[in-house]
C-alpha positions in Angstrom: -4.2 -6.7 -2.7 -2.5 -4.1 -5.0 1.3 -4.4 -5.0 3.8 -2.0 -6.7 7.2 -3.4 -7.6 10.1 -1.1 -8.4 13.0 -2.7 -10.2 16.2 -0.6 -10.1 18.8 -0.7 -12.9 21.7 -0.6 -10.5 22.0 -2.1 -6.9 20.7 0.4 -4.4 20.7 1.0 -0.6 17.2 -0.5 -0.2 17.0 0.6 3.5 17.2 4.2 2.4 14.7 3.7 -0.5 12.3 1.8 1.7 12.3 4.7 4.2 11.5 7.2 1.4 8.5 5.2 0.4 7.5 4.3 3.9 5.6 7.6 4.0 3.4 6.5 1.2 2.6 3.1 2.6 3.7 1.2 5.7 3.7 -2.1 3.8 7.3 -2.1 2.3 9.4 -5.2 1.5 12.6 -5.7 -0.4 14.2 -8.4 -2.6 18.0 -8.1 -2.6 19.4 -4.8 -3.6 17.3 -4.1 -6.8 13.7 -4.7 -6.0 11.3 -2.8 -3.7 7.7 -3.9 -3.1 5.0 -1.6 -1.8 1.5 -2.8 -0.8 -0.8 0.1 -1.5 -4.1 -1.8 -1.0 -5.0 0.1 2.1 -4.0 3.5 0.6 -6.3 3.3 -2.4 -8.8 5.5 -0.6 -6.2 8.3 -0.5 -4.9 8.0 -4.1 -5.4 5.8 -7.1 -2.8 3.5 -8.6 -2.1 5.9 -11.4 -1.6 8.8 -8.9 0.7 6.6 -6.8 2.8 5.6 -9.9 3.1 9.3 -10.9 4.2 10.3 -7.4 6.7 7.5 -7.4 8.2 8.6 -10.7 8.6 12.2 -9.4 10.2 10.9 -6.2 12.6 8.7 -8.2 13.5 11.6 -10.5 14.2 13.9 -7.6 16.5 11.2 -6.1 18.2 10.8 -9.5 17.1 7.2 -9.8 15.5 5.2 -12.6 13.3 2.1 -12.0 10.8 0.0 -13.9 7.5 -0.2 -12.3 5.1 -3.2 -12.2 1.6 -3.1 -10.5 -0.1 -6.4 -9.8 -2.6 -8.1 -7.6 0.2 -9.9 -5.7 3.9 -9.8 -5.2 4.9 -12.3 -8.0 2.7 -10.7 -10.6 4.0 -7.2 -9.8 7.6 -8.5 -9.9 6.9 -10.2 -13.3 5.3 -7.1 -14.7 8.3 -5.0 -13.7 10.9 -7.4 -15.1 9.1 -8.3 -18.3 7.5 -4.9 -18.9 4.1 -6.4 -19.6 0.6 -5.8 -18.2 -1.3 -9.0 -18.9 -0.7 -11.8 -16.4 -1.8 -14.6 -18.7 0.5 -13.5 -21.5 3.6 -13.6 -19.3 6.2 -16.0 -20.6 6.5 -19.3 -18.8 10.0 -18.2 -17.7 8.3 -16.0 -15.1 7.2 -19.1 -13.2 10.4 -18.8 -11.1 9.1 -15.4 -9.8 5.8 -17.0 -8.8 7.6 -19.8 -7.0 10.1 -17.7 -5.2 9.3 -14.0 -5.5 11.6 -12.9 -2.8 14.7 -14.8 -4.1 15.2 -16.7 -0.9 15.2 -20.3 -2.1 17.8 -20.3 -4.9 18.3 -24.1 -4.8 14.7 -24.8 -5.3 14.4 -22.1 -7.9 16.9 -23.9 -10.0 14.6 -26.9 -10.0 11.7 -24.7 -11.1 13.9 -23.4 -14.0 14.5 -27.0 -15.0 10.7 -27.6 -14.8 10.2 -24.5 -17.0 12.5 -26.0 -19.6 10.5 -29.2 -19.6 7.3 -27.3 -20.0 8.7 -25.4 -22.9 9.5 -28.8 -24.5 5.8 -29.6 -24.0 4.9 -26.5 -26.0 4.0 -24.3 -22.9 4.9 -20.7 -23.7 2.8 -18.6 -21.4 1.2 -18.8 -18.0 -2.2 -19.2 -19.7 -0.8 -22.4 -21.3 0.5 -23.6 -18.0 -2.9 -23.2 -16.3 -4.4 -25.5 -18.9 -2.9 -28.4 -17.0 -5.0 -29.9 -14.2 -3.8 -30.0 -10.6 -3.4 -33.7 -10.9 -1.2 -33.5 -14.0 1.0 -30.8 -12.3 1.4 -32.8 -9.1 2.2 -36.1 -10.9 4.7 -34.5 -13.2 6.3 -31.8 -11.0 5.5 -32.6 -7.4 5.1 -30.0 -4.8 7.3 -27.4 -6.6 5.0 -27.4 -9.5 1.9 -27.3 -7.3 3.2 -24.3 -5.4 4.0 -22.4 -8.6 0.6 -23.4 -10.0 -1.3 -22.2 -6.9 0.7 -18.9 -6.9 -0.2 -18.2 -10.5 -3.9 -18.9 -9.6 -3.6 -16.5 -6.7 -4.4 -19.1 -4.1 -1.1 -19.2 -2.3 -0.2 -15.6 -1.1 3.4 -14.6 -0.3 3.7 -13.8 3.4 4.5 -10.1 3.7 7.7 -9.5 5.8 7.8 -6.6 8.2 10.1 -3.8 7.4 
């Protein structure tokens, strides 16, 4: 899967933006009023990722909008790349674990628990996702229960985010 995430500086009418990008790919999903996800996997025969990003920048400029763009192999990675402005998944800070746990921002109560888990991990010297993956599944499950396991499997790419229809 190849996902593009657009992070807008200001809250936007996501319905209108989604309709603009719906022509480029039918796989469109939103998070709140600042994030737009586009699955371009099935469109890669028509254009490359670089071409899509360039077209997106032109479209945004014509609409008078600015957005940070992240491209990843899944929704949480694309979101993390857009927010953190980085391009290497393993070098992402451990703080991005909340995006892997809840990339669509629908489980705020549980996300607060993941943030607490992140603080505990920082106390153990874990700074990046690469450091986090050094733990075994057994260690993660015994220390952080199912919340930690879900985040761990999402970072590993083994627990995909269900794509919501637009």
